[in-house]
MINU-324638 format. One record per residue (C-alpha): chain; z negated, y, x. Coordinates in pm, 1 decimal, padded with zeros to 6 digits. Last residue first. Example, Ala and Ser with C-alpha at 12.3 -4.5 7.8 and 13.67 -1.06 7.14 Angstrom:
// residues 2
<rec "A" <-00714.0 -00106.0 01367.0>>,
<rec "A" <-00780.0 -00450.0 01230.0>>,
//
This chain:
// residues 403
<rec "A" <-01197.2 06827.6 14973.0>>,
<rec "A" <-00910.9 06578.8 14961.0>>,
<rec "A" <-00721.1 06646.3 15279.2>>,
<rec "A" <-00993.6 06831.7 15469.3>>,
<rec "A" <-01257.9 06572.2 15378.2>>,
<rec "A" <-01018.8 06292.2 15463.8>>,
<rec "A" <-00980.6 06438.9 15814.2>>,
<rec "A" <-01356.9 06494.8 15834.2>>,
<rec "A" <-01424.7 06130.1 15757.1>>,
<rec "A" <-01174.2 06019.3 16022.3>>,
<rec "A" <-01323.0 06252.2 16281.3>>,
<rec "A" <-01674.9 06146.7 16183.2>>,
<rec "A" <-01585.1 05781.0 16248.6>>,
<rec "A" <-01429.6 05870.6 16584.1>>,
<rec "A" <-01738.7 06072.5 16674.1>>,
<rec "A" <-01964.9 05779.3 16590.8>>,
<rec "A" <-01758.3 05545.9 16810.2>>,
<rec "A" <-01767.7 05784.1 17108.6>>,
<rec "A" <-02139.7 05852.4 17088.7>>,
<rec "A" <-02285.1 06163.5 16931.2>>,
<rec "A" <-02294.2 06515.6 17075.1>>,
<rec "A" <-02643.4 06650.1 17109.7>>,
<rec "A" <-02826.8 06811.4 16815.2>>,
<rec "A" <-03104.1 07044.5 16928.3>>,
<rec "A" <-03369.9 07112.0 16666.3>>,
<rec "A" <-03437.9 07448.2 16500.5>>,
<rec "A" <-03079.3 07576.8 16474.7>>,
<rec "A" <-03076.4 07943.8 16382.5>>,
<rec "A" <-03023.7 08166.4 16080.1>>,
<rec "A" <-03025.6 08528.2 16198.2>>,
<rec "A" <-03214.5 08770.6 15974.0>>,
<rec "A" <-03102.3 09000.5 15692.0>>,
<rec "A" <-03297.4 09252.1 15485.7>>,
<rec "A" <-03290.3 09441.9 15155.2>>,
<rec "A" <-02996.7 09266.2 14993.2>>,
<rec "A" <-02958.9 09393.5 14637.9>>,
<rec "A" <-02992.6 09188.9 14319.5>>,
<rec "A" <-03322.7 09345.6 14217.1>>,
<rec "A" <-03471.8 09238.8 14549.6>>,
<rec "A" <-03274.8 09022.9 14788.6>>,
<rec "A" <-03343.0 08857.8 15122.9>>,
<rec "A" <-03048.3 08731.0 15326.0>>,
<rec "A" <-03068.0 08460.5 15590.4>>,
<rec "A" <-02779.8 08461.4 15836.8>>,
<rec "A" <-02545.9 08213.6 16003.1>>,
<rec "A" <-02517.4 07961.2 16286.2>>,
<rec "A" <-02723.8 08126.6 16558.3>>,
<rec "A" <-02820.7 07878.6 16829.3>>,
<rec "A" <-03200.7 07865.7 16850.2>>,
<rec "A" <-03188.8 07504.4 16980.1>>,
<rec "A" <-02837.4 07413.3 17086.9>>,
<rec "A" <-02580.6 07239.5 16867.9>>,
<rec "A" <-02338.6 06983.5 17013.9>>,
<rec "A" <-02224.0 06909.9 16756.1>>,
<rec "A" <-02006.2 07063.0 16484.2>>,
<rec "A" <-02140.0 07256.9 16185.7>>,
<rec "A" <-01879.4 07301.6 15913.4>>,
<rec "A" <-01829.2 07586.0 15665.4>>,
<rec "A" <-01854.7 07841.8 15942.2>>,
<rec "A" <-02079.9 08150.1 15976.6>>,
<rec "A" <-02321.9 07989.6 15734.2>>,
<rec "A" <-02480.6 08215.4 15472.1>>,
<rec "A" <-02837.2 08191.2 15353.1>>,
<rec "A" <-03000.2 08305.1 15033.3>>,
<rec "A" <-03333.5 08453.2 14938.5>>,
<rec "A" <-03498.3 08588.9 14627.2>>,
<rec "A" <-03785.8 08828.4 14577.6>>,
<rec "A" <-03907.6 08910.4 14226.5>>,
<rec "A" <-04240.5 08728.2 14255.1>>,
<rec "A" <-04327.7 08933.9 14562.3>>,
<rec "A" <-04287.4 09261.5 14372.4>>,
<rec "A" <-04657.2 09350.0 14330.3>>,
<rec "A" <-04667.2 09615.3 14601.3>>,
<rec "A" <-04324.9 09749.2 14691.8>>,
<rec "A" <-04189.3 09544.1 14982.3>>,
<rec "A" <-04238.4 09524.8 15357.9>>,
<rec "A" <-04099.6 09197.4 15489.6>>,
<rec "A" <-04204.0 08996.0 15790.9>>,
<rec "A" <-04019.8 08733.1 15992.5>>,
<rec "A" <-04173.3 08506.5 16255.5>>,
<rec "A" <-03927.9 08443.3 16536.0>>,
<rec "A" <-03648.0 08188.8 16592.1>>,
<rec "A" <-03566.1 08149.8 16224.5>>,
<rec "A" <-03471.8 07842.0 16020.5>>,
<rec "A" <-03227.5 07552.1 16016.1>>,
<rec "A" <-03284.9 07177.8 16043.9>>,
<rec "A" <-02979.3 06970.4 16134.1>>,
<rec "A" <-02824.7 06672.1 15958.0>>,
<rec "A" <-02626.7 06357.7 16043.5>>,
<rec "A" <-02779.0 06310.4 16387.9>>,
<rec "A" <-02616.8 06193.9 16712.0>>,
<rec "A" <-02356.4 06459.9 16648.7>>,
<rec "A" <-01982.7 06464.7 16569.3>>,
<rec "A" <-02028.9 06650.3 16239.2>>,
<rec "A" <-02357.5 06801.3 16119.5>>,
<rec "A" <-02479.6 06824.5 15759.4>>,
<rec "A" <-02714.2 07112.9 15672.7>>,
<rec "A" <-03087.1 07169.8 15644.7>>,
<rec "A" <-03282.0 07464.8 15503.7>>,
<rec "A" <-03576.8 07693.1 15584.9>>,
<rec "A" <-03747.4 07453.0 15822.6>>,
<rec "A" <-04041.1 07601.4 16010.6>>,
<rec "A" <-03987.1 07687.3 16378.5>>,
<rec "A" <-04073.9 08053.9 16340.1>>,
<rec "A" <-04250.0 08125.3 16013.1>>,
<rec "A" <-04090.8 08261.1 15695.0>>,
<rec "A" <-04290.8 08388.0 15394.3>>,
<rec "A" <-04472.7 08676.4 15560.8>>,
<rec "A" <-04539.3 08949.4 15308.0>>,
<rec "A" <-04640.7 09306.6 15383.6>>,
<rec "A" <-04740.3 09525.8 15089.8>>,
<rec "A" <-04643.1 09868.6 14966.8>>,
<rec "A" <-04766.8 10123.9 14711.7>>,
<rec "A" <-05136.0 10167.1 14785.2>>,
<rec "A" <-05129.6 10081.3 15153.7>>,
<rec "A" <-04852.1 10329.3 15229.4>>,
<rec "A" <-04998.9 10609.6 15020.9>>,
<rec "A" <-05338.8 10571.1 15189.1>>,
<rec "A" <-05181.8 10571.8 15535.4>>,
<rec "A" <-04971.9 10881.2 15468.9>>,
<rec "A" <-05251.7 11082.4 15307.5>>,
<rec "A" <-05494.5 10978.1 15582.4>>,
<rec "A" <-05255.1 11111.5 15844.1>>,
<rec "A" <-05239.7 11444.1 15659.4>>,
<rec "A" <-05618.3 11476.0 15643.2>>,
<rec "A" <-05662.4 11373.4 16006.3>>,
<rec "A" <-05401.8 11623.8 16131.6>>,
<rec "A" <-05570.4 11884.0 15913.9>>,
<rec "A" <-05905.4 11838.0 16083.7>>,
<rec "A" <-05785.9 11987.1 16414.0>>,
<rec "A" <-05549.5 12230.3 16242.1>>,
<rec "A" <-05182.6 12300.6 16171.6>>,
<rec "A" <-05020.1 11968.4 16254.4>>,
<rec "A" <-04722.5 11963.5 16489.8>>,
<rec "A" <-04701.7 11587.2 16519.9>>,
<rec "A" <-04820.2 11318.7 16277.6>>,
<rec "A" <-04764.8 10954.8 16373.8>>,
<rec "A" <-04870.6 10687.2 16126.6>>,
<rec "A" <-04908.9 10315.9 16198.3>>,
<rec "A" <-04965.6 10062.5 15920.4>>,
<rec "A" <-05115.4 09714.7 15940.3>>,
<rec "A" <-05100.1 09460.1 15657.1>>,
<rec "A" <-05265.3 09120.1 15674.7>>,
<rec "A" <-05565.8 09244.1 15476.8>>,
<rec "A" <-05572.5 09623.1 15502.1>>,
<rec "A" <-05533.7 09757.9 15853.5>>,
<rec "A" <-05523.5 10103.2 16005.5>>,
<rec "A" <-05336.3 10281.5 16283.1>>,
<rec "A" <-05335.2 10649.4 16371.9>>,
<rec "A" <-05119.7 10870.5 16594.3>>,
<rec "A" <-05247.1 11226.3 16578.4>>,
<rec "A" <-05102.3 11558.3 16691.0>>,
<rec "A" <-05226.0 11914.9 16650.0>>,
<rec "A" <-04987.7 12183.4 16772.8>>,
<rec "A" <-04757.1 12094.8 17058.8>>,
<rec "A" <-04711.0 12437.7 17217.9>>,
<rec "A" <-05075.1 12545.0 17185.3>>,
<rec "A" <-05186.4 12205.6 17309.7>>,
<rec "A" <-05332.0 11917.8 17116.2>>,
<rec "A" <-05342.9 11539.0 17116.8>>,
<rec "A" <-05513.8 11261.2 16926.3>>,
<rec "A" <-05491.9 10887.7 16981.9>>,
<rec "A" <-05507.9 10541.6 16811.6>>,
<rec "A" <-05699.8 10375.8 16668.5>>,
<rec "A" <-05902.8 10121.5 16463.6>>,
<rec "A" <-05874.9 10271.5 16113.9>>,
<rec "A" <-06005.7 10058.2 15826.8>>,
<rec "A" <-05975.6 10326.5 15560.6>>,
<rec "A" <-06213.4 10452.6 15289.1>>,
<rec "A" <-06507.8 10452.0 15533.8>>,
<rec "A" <-06364.5 10734.7 15744.6>>,
<rec "A" <-06556.9 10735.8 16076.0>>,
<rec "A" <-06262.1 10612.6 16284.5>>,
<rec "A" <-06054.1 10878.3 16107.7>>,
<rec "A" <-06218.7 11139.1 16331.8>>,
<rec "A" <-06001.1 11045.2 16629.1>>,
<rec "A" <-06160.1 11265.4 16896.7>>,
<rec "A" <-06375.7 10980.1 17026.9>>,
<rec "A" <-06713.0 11133.0 17101.8>>,
<rec "A" <-06840.6 11252.9 17438.1>>,
<rec "A" <-07176.8 11191.9 17603.0>>,
<rec "A" <-07228.7 11343.9 17947.1>>,
<rec "A" <-07502.6 11154.9 18133.0>>,
<rec "A" <-07265.5 11099.0 18426.4>>,
<rec "A" <-07032.7 10917.4 18185.1>>,
<rec "A" <-07106.2 10847.2 17819.2>>,
<rec "A" <-06847.8 10713.1 17576.2>>,
<rec "A" <-06817.2 10735.8 17199.7>>,
<rec "A" <-06646.0 10588.8 16892.9>>,
<rec "A" <-06489.7 10270.1 17022.9>>,
<rec "A" <-06179.8 10183.4 16816.2>>,
<rec "A" <-05938.1 10262.4 17099.7>>,
<rec "A" <-06099.0 10022.4 17347.6>>,
<rec "A" <-05950.6 09718.6 17169.6>>,
<rec "A" <-05603.0 09852.3 17254.4>>,
<rec "A" <-05648.1 09760.4 17620.7>>,
<rec "A" <-05741.3 09404.2 17528.0>>,
<rec "A" <-05449.4 09394.5 17283.2>>,
<rec "A" <-05192.4 09479.1 17554.0>>,
<rec "A" <-04851.2 09376.6 17417.4>>,
<rec "A" <-04877.3 09395.3 17038.6>>,
<rec "A" <-05132.0 09671.6 16978.1>>,
<rec "A" <-05008.5 09887.0 17264.7>>,
<rec "A" <-04645.0 09821.4 17172.0>>,
<rec "A" <-04705.0 09936.7 16814.8>>,
<rec "A" <-04867.9 10254.0 16942.1>>,
<rec "A" <-04568.1 10315.3 17167.9>>,
<rec "A" <-04347.9 10260.2 16861.6>>,
<rec "A" <-04546.6 10515.9 16661.3>>,
<rec "A" <-04502.7 10759.0 16950.7>>,
<rec "A" <-04128.2 10695.1 16953.5>>,
<rec "A" <-04098.1 10763.2 16580.8>>,
<rec "A" <-04312.5 11077.0 16597.6>>,
<rec "A" <-04106.1 11216.0 16886.0>>,
<rec "A" <-04149.9 11262.9 17260.9>>,
<rec "A" <-04109.3 11535.0 17518.4>>,
<rec "A" <-04154.3 11635.3 17879.8>>,
<rec "A" <-03869.3 11832.7 18037.1>>,
<rec "A" <-04084.8 12135.3 18115.4>>,
<rec "A" <-04451.5 12043.0 18120.7>>,
<rec "A" <-04726.5 12081.7 17861.4>>,
<rec "A" <-05039.8 11884.5 17945.3>>,
<rec "A" <-04970.0 11521.5 17866.2>>,
<rec "A" <-05193.5 11332.2 18109.5>>,
<rec "A" <-04966.6 11130.9 18341.6>>,
<rec "A" <-04708.5 11409.0 18364.4>>,
<rec "A" <-04329.9 11440.6 18342.7>>,
<rec "A" <-04266.0 11197.2 18060.1>>,
<rec "A" <-03946.3 11142.2 17863.9>>,
<rec "A" <-03917.9 11034.6 17502.5>>,
<rec "A" <-03645.0 11060.2 17241.4>>,
<rec "A" <-03461.9 10727.0 17246.0>>,
<rec "A" <-03739.3 10477.4 17306.5>>,
<rec "A" <-03594.4 10133.9 17375.2>>,
<rec "A" <-03924.9 09975.6 17477.3>>,
<rec "A" <-03791.6 09889.0 17823.3>>,
<rec "A" <-03650.0 10238.8 17865.1>>,
<rec "A" <-03980.7 10410.7 17786.5>>,
<rec "A" <-04147.5 10144.0 18001.1>>,
<rec "A" <-03947.5 10265.5 18298.3>>,
<rec "A" <-04048.0 10620.2 18203.8>>,
<rec "A" <-04414.5 10534.7 18235.3>>,
<rec "A" <-04357.1 10352.6 18564.1>>,
<rec "A" <-04185.5 10662.1 18706.4>>,
<rec "A" <-04478.0 10871.2 18585.5>>,
<rec "A" <-04697.8 10639.5 18795.0>>,
<rec "A" <-04486.9 10705.0 19103.8>>,
<rec "A" <-04512.0 11080.2 19049.5>>,
<rec "A" <-04888.4 11061.2 18997.3>>,
<rec "A" <-04939.0 10877.1 19323.5>>,
<rec "A" <-05026.9 10535.2 19464.5>>,
<rec "A" <-04915.1 10342.0 19157.1>>,
<rec "A" <-05226.9 10190.2 19001.3>>,
<rec "A" <-05497.4 10377.7 19192.6>>,
<rec "A" <-05327.0 10717.0 19202.5>>,
<rec "A" <-05239.2 10693.1 18833.2>>,
<rec "A" <-05595.0 10584.3 18755.1>>,
<rec "A" <-05747.6 10891.9 18920.7>>,
<rec "A" <-05488.8 11121.7 18764.2>>,
<rec "A" <-05550.4 10986.5 18413.3>>,
<rec "A" <-05928.3 11014.9 18463.3>>,
<rec "A" <-05885.4 11384.4 18548.5>>,
<rec "A" <-05696.0 11441.8 18223.9>>,
<rec "A" <-05983.7 11291.4 18030.5>>,
<rec "A" <-05894.9 11214.5 17671.5>>,
<rec "A" <-06264.3 11134.8 17622.4>>,
<rec "A" <-06205.1 10810.2 17431.8>>,
<rec "A" <-05878.6 10677.0 17575.1>>,
<rec "A" <-05870.9 10831.3 17922.3>>,
<rec "A" <-06243.5 10820.8 17997.5>>,
<rec "A" <-06254.3 10476.8 17844.0>>,
<rec "A" <-05991.4 10360.7 18092.5>>,
<rec "A" <-06187.5 10529.7 18372.3>>,
<rec "A" <-06491.6 10329.9 18269.4>>,
<rec "A" <-06311.4 09993.5 18273.2>>,
<rec "A" <-06140.7 10080.2 18604.6>>,
<rec "A" <-06483.4 10108.6 18767.6>>,
<rec "A" <-06584.5 10445.4 18917.1>>,
<rec "A" <-06660.4 10550.8 19274.7>>,
<rec "A" <-06691.1 10928.7 19288.3>>,
<rec "A" <-06555.0 11064.6 19617.7>>,
<rec "A" <-06399.2 11373.0 19463.6>>,
<rec "A" <-06575.8 11460.1 19137.7>>,
<rec "A" <-06501.4 11338.9 18785.6>>,
<rec "A" <-06579.6 11542.8 18475.7>>,
<rec "A" <-06425.3 11304.9 18217.5>>,
<rec "A" <-06210.1 11597.6 18112.3>>,
<rec "A" <-06029.6 11756.6 17818.5>>,
<rec "A" <-05873.6 12091.2 17910.2>>,
<rec "A" <-06027.5 12434.5 17969.8>>,
<rec "A" <-05900.6 12453.7 18328.7>>,
<rec "A" <-05701.6 12139.0 18411.8>>,
<rec "A" <-05398.1 12332.4 18540.1>>,
<rec "A" <-05629.4 12507.2 18789.1>>,
<rec "A" <-05685.4 12187.6 18992.4>>,
<rec "A" <-05968.0 12209.9 19245.7>>,
<rec "A" <-06241.5 12238.8 18986.9>>,
<rec "A" <-06075.1 11966.2 18778.9>>,
<rec "A" <-06098.9 11709.7 19055.8>>,
<rec "A" <-05834.3 11438.8 19008.1>>,
<rec "A" <-05621.3 11571.7 19295.8>>,
<rec "A" <-05930.9 11553.3 19518.8>>,
<rec "A" <-05940.6 11174.2 19502.1>>,
<rec "A" <-06166.3 10946.9 19296.4>>,
<rec "A" <-06249.5 10613.2 19456.6>>,
<rec "A" <-06166.5 10337.2 19209.5>>,
<rec "A" <-06384.6 10026.0 19184.9>>,
<rec "A" <-06215.0 09720.3 19034.7>>,
<rec "A" <-06419.3 09573.9 18747.2>>,
<rec "A" <-06137.9 09599.7 18491.7>>,
<rec "A" <-05889.5 09433.7 18724.1>>,
<rec "A" <-05566.4 09544.0 18889.8>>,
<rec "A" <-05234.3 09372.6 18959.1>>,
<rec "A" <-05335.0 09076.6 18739.5>>,
<rec "A" <-05029.1 09112.9 18515.0>>,
<rec "A" <-05247.0 09191.6 18212.7>>,
<rec "A" <-05436.7 09452.8 18412.2>>,
<rec "A" <-05113.4 09624.0 18516.9>>,
<rec "A" <-04981.8 09601.3 18160.0>>,
<rec "A" <-05297.1 09764.9 18027.1>>,
<rec "A" <-05269.3 10044.2 18284.5>>,
<rec "A" <-04908.1 10111.3 18184.8>>,
<rec "A" <-05006.9 10109.8 17816.2>>,
<rec "A" <-05296.6 10348.3 17881.1>>,
<rec "A" <-05065.2 10600.2 18045.0>>,
<rec "A" <-04827.4 10544.5 17753.3>>,
<rec "A" <-05102.4 10622.8 17503.7>>,
<rec "A" <-05212.0 10906.9 17731.3>>,
<rec "A" <-04893.1 11093.1 17640.1>>,
<rec "A" <-05046.2 11141.0 17295.5>>,
<rec "A" <-05244.1 11396.7 17494.3>>,
<rec "A" <-04977.7 11665.8 17445.1>>,
<rec "A" <-04658.5 11514.8 17298.6>>,
<rec "A" <-04446.7 11830.5 17315.1>>,
<rec "A" <-04169.9 11773.1 17062.1>>,
<rec "A" <-03832.6 11604.1 17036.7>>,
<rec "A" <-03727.0 11556.8 16675.1>>,
<rec "A" <-03669.6 11190.8 16593.8>>,
<rec "A" <-03914.0 11166.4 16302.4>>,
<rec "A" <-03811.2 11502.1 16156.3>>,
<rec "A" <-03973.9 11380.8 15835.5>>,
<rec "A" <-04050.1 11014.9 15774.0>>,
<rec "A" <-04183.1 10762.4 15525.2>>,
<rec "A" <-04189.3 10384.4 15491.4>>,
<rec "A" <-04013.3 10297.8 15816.5>>,
<rec "A" <-03987.2 09926.4 15882.8>>,
<rec "A" <-04129.0 09769.8 16196.8>>,
<rec "A" <-04196.5 09449.9 16004.1>>,
<rec "A" <-04542.1 09382.7 16144.8>>,
<rec "A" <-04652.6 09737.1 16227.7>>,
<rec "A" <-04529.4 09892.7 15903.2>>,
<rec "A" <-04419.1 10244.8 15981.9>>,
<rec "A" <-04514.8 10599.3 15878.9>>,
<rec "A" <-04342.1 10895.9 16045.3>>,
<rec "A" <-04422.3 11261.7 16094.6>>,
<rec "A" <-04289.0 11604.5 16185.3>>,
<rec "A" <-04379.9 11971.6 16149.6>>,
<rec "A" <-04703.0 11902.7 15967.1>>,
<rec "A" <-04849.4 11968.9 15622.9>>,
<rec "A" <-04751.2 11643.4 15453.8>>,
<rec "A" <-04650.4 11651.0 15087.2>>,
<rec "A" <-04706.8 11302.4 14950.0>>,
<rec "A" <-04416.4 11056.9 14976.7>>,
<rec "A" <-04255.4 11003.5 14638.6>>,
<rec "A" <-04402.9 10771.8 14379.2>>,
<rec "A" <-04300.3 10404.7 14389.9>>,
<rec "A" <-04056.4 10167.6 14216.1>>,
<rec "A" <-03747.5 10390.0 14218.1>>,
<rec "A" <-03762.8 10423.1 14594.4>>,
<rec "A" <-03770.2 10047.3 14637.9>>,
<rec "A" <-03452.3 09998.7 14439.9>>,
<rec "A" <-03274.8 10272.8 14633.0>>,
<rec "A" <-03354.6 10115.4 14970.2>>,
<rec "A" <-03542.8 10365.4 15187.6>>,
<rec "A" <-03835.5 10130.8 15241.6>>,
<rec "A" <-03610.1 09876.4 15408.7>>,
<rec "A" <-03737.1 09519.7 15406.0>>,
<rec "A" <-03862.2 09224.4 15624.6>>,
<rec "A" <-03937.7 08843.0 15562.1>>,
<rec "A" <-04132.8 08518.1 15629.3>>,
<rec "A" <-04124.5 08141.6 15520.6>>,
<rec "A" <-04398.7 07887.6 15448.6>>,
<rec "A" <-04160.7 07634.4 15287.1>>,
<rec "A" <-04345.4 07645.2 14956.0>>,
<rec "A" <-04354.7 08021.9 14978.7>>,
<rec "A" <-03980.8 08041.0 15028.3>>,
<rec "A" <-03914.8 07800.3 14743.5>>,
<rec "A" <-04116.8 08020.1 14512.3>>,
<rec "A" <-03916.0 08311.7 14643.0>>,
<rec "A" <-03608.5 08145.7 14498.3>>,
<rec "A" <-03338.9 07993.4 14717.0>>,
<rec "A" <-02966.6 08056.2 14732.3>>,
<rec "A" <-02704.5 07888.3 14949.6>>,
<rec "A" <-02387.1 08063.7 15064.1>>,
<rec "A" <-02118.6 07887.7 15267.0>>,
<rec "A" <-01838.3 08078.1 15433.8>>,
<rec "A" <-01480.9 07959.2 15484.2>>,
<rec "A" <-01482.5 07832.2 15126.6>>,
<rec "A" <-01387.2 07488.4 14987.0>>,
<rec "A" <-01680.4 07288.7 15118.8>>,
<rec "A" <-01748.1 06912.4 15082.3>>,
<rec "A" <-02071.5 06780.0 15225.2>>,
<rec "A" <-02068.7 06475.7 15453.3>>,
//
């Protein structure tokens, strides 16, 4: 057995070791060392914004990111998320036929006057797959109402589902009052929360998210284009997400793009113009891809280290992480990363359960810790037999006396 003299054990590994072990990581963009390695965030002409790394969840840039604002049609991202979850759970299906009610008829609903529509009529029978495209691509307020009635029985019940998911996703500055996003008292969201809704769409309902990159949709011989103009920008690989505009909200855009294994999500709210929200979003995404990279050196279930175990049916235990870990770092700094792990106690005693936390993994850049992750047991270690435990007890007693 190993001999320790401290109450906490620290082991250090180089990044080369991390790569060899197929490990992963995550980092803070606001760390002083990172700030000194990259140019400042470009000037963004909008009231509020945020830029996050999808994989690590780390914020690369922000301004008024938690300010509550009118979300406008960004609300439809949550509407879409609820629909995607219903399809995923088998509660509804893409080929289900929905009969459109009068409450989804723009002519009979003055609040819809002049707003984005799919141009549904009462009695229309439309598949879920087309209504979904009407919501995502045409930003149809009428399509939102039709789907809300079909999924939940009423708009109010559907809004309740939306707000339940707000809680489930841990959103701190979001509350919905409508299924479509037209301005309503008590309805608000923030750039950070909208970016997190986008992240949830991509992660949790990928089939639903796949619709967001489609560029046009035709219904009743009316052809409408996706309002996210960045889908046509050849300098970025944008595959979503959603625009929104009302007089109170200004011009909003949540966008997501990929470059290699890296995905970024930007949320710009309170933009000045229709095209300006695209220009400012492009600035953020381009800056993020140019000066940062996502690395994934630590995979769930892969051994990061091993340690001796006392009183178990095995002498050693494999340690690692429960979930894949990602790290956002300044581009080109991978070779400078280092890692260490700290045990909560100097001795590991059986029984040990799988995924039991026994310490932390620390990732350092320029001598500073930029991220920590729980160090967990990868393989269960049951308690050993009576004779083996007696032997370990004697060994441990000598270890304490002479260690």
